[in-house]
N, C-alpha and C positions, 0 to 999 in steps of 0.2 A: 503493499498499499504506500501511496505517495505522501510526502510530507505535507501537512495542510498550508494552504497560503496565510501569511501572516497578515493582519489588519490592525491599523492602531485603534479603531473604535468602530462603532456599530454603523457609522453612517458611511465608512469605506467599505464595511461588510455586506451590506443590503444589496447594493449591486451584483455583488457576486452570486449571493445568495438567488436572486430574481434569476439571472442568466442560468443558474443550475436547474432551473425551472422553465426552462423555454418551451417544453413540448405542454399543451394546453391539457392533455389528457391525463398529466402527472400534476398539473396545478388541481384541477379538478380532484383526483384522488386526493390529495392536500385537503383539499377544502370539506370534502365526504368526511374523511378520517379526524380532522379539528373538530368539525361542527358535532359529529357522532360523539366525540370522545367528551365534548362539553355538555350534552346532552345526558351522557350517561353519568358524568360528574355531578350535575345540576340534581337528577332524579336519584341518584345513591344517597345525597345529601338530604335532600326533601324527604324522602321515603322512611329515612332514619337508619339507613343501612350503607353506612362509611365507606364500612370495607369494600362495597362494589366499585368505591370511588378508584381503586387501585387500575379498575380495568382502563381509566381514560387514557394513559399513555400507550398501553398497551393497541386500544385500538387506533388511536391516532397516529402511531407510528408504524402499524401494521397498514395502514393505508398509504401511508407517505414513502415508505420505503418498499412497498409494492411499485408504485409510482415512479420509485428511481431504478430499482434494479432491473423490472419488468418493461417499464415504458421508456423513462428517459434514458435508460443504460448508462447513469454514472452512479457515484457515491453519494450519498447524502452529505450535506454540510454539517450535519450533527454530529457525524464522526472526528470532527476538526474542531468545531466551535458550537458546543451544545446549547449554550445560553444564548449566544446571538442567533443560534438556529432556530430556537422557540420562539425568540421575539420575533426574528423574520418570518416565521409562519403566521402570527397572528397579525403582522403588518401588511404581509402580502394578502391575506384572508379581506383585511379590513378594505385594501383596494379592490379587490376582486367584487365585493359585495358593493362597495360604493360606484362603482363603475371606472374607478380611475387608475386601474392597472394598466388598461390600455394606452391611454396617455402618457403613464410615467414609462412603458415599454419603447412608445414612439420618440419620446425624449431623450432616452438613453441611446437609441440607435441614432439619432440625430447628433448626439455629442461623440461618437466615435469617428 
């Protein structure tokens, strides 16, 4: 496995993170996994079964890593940058839900 890239801060990391999710199907897998994981977490806590909350990361990462290994054919950024990747997943999800990911991708493409 190759050495993870070095970044000074999250702002430098996020474009790398989004580029690792260039395949729409991979982004959809991330969105499904993240949202489903959040639903499981909330339901577990609301119904008084907090131990079921441990399923949240299992579900979220199962979808995300399937997207990387089978669809995008790359290594998840989580392996080199776990906390920034978690933040990046929610950041990317927010951009997707609000319709701002397309403009973000266009801007990054124009910056190159």
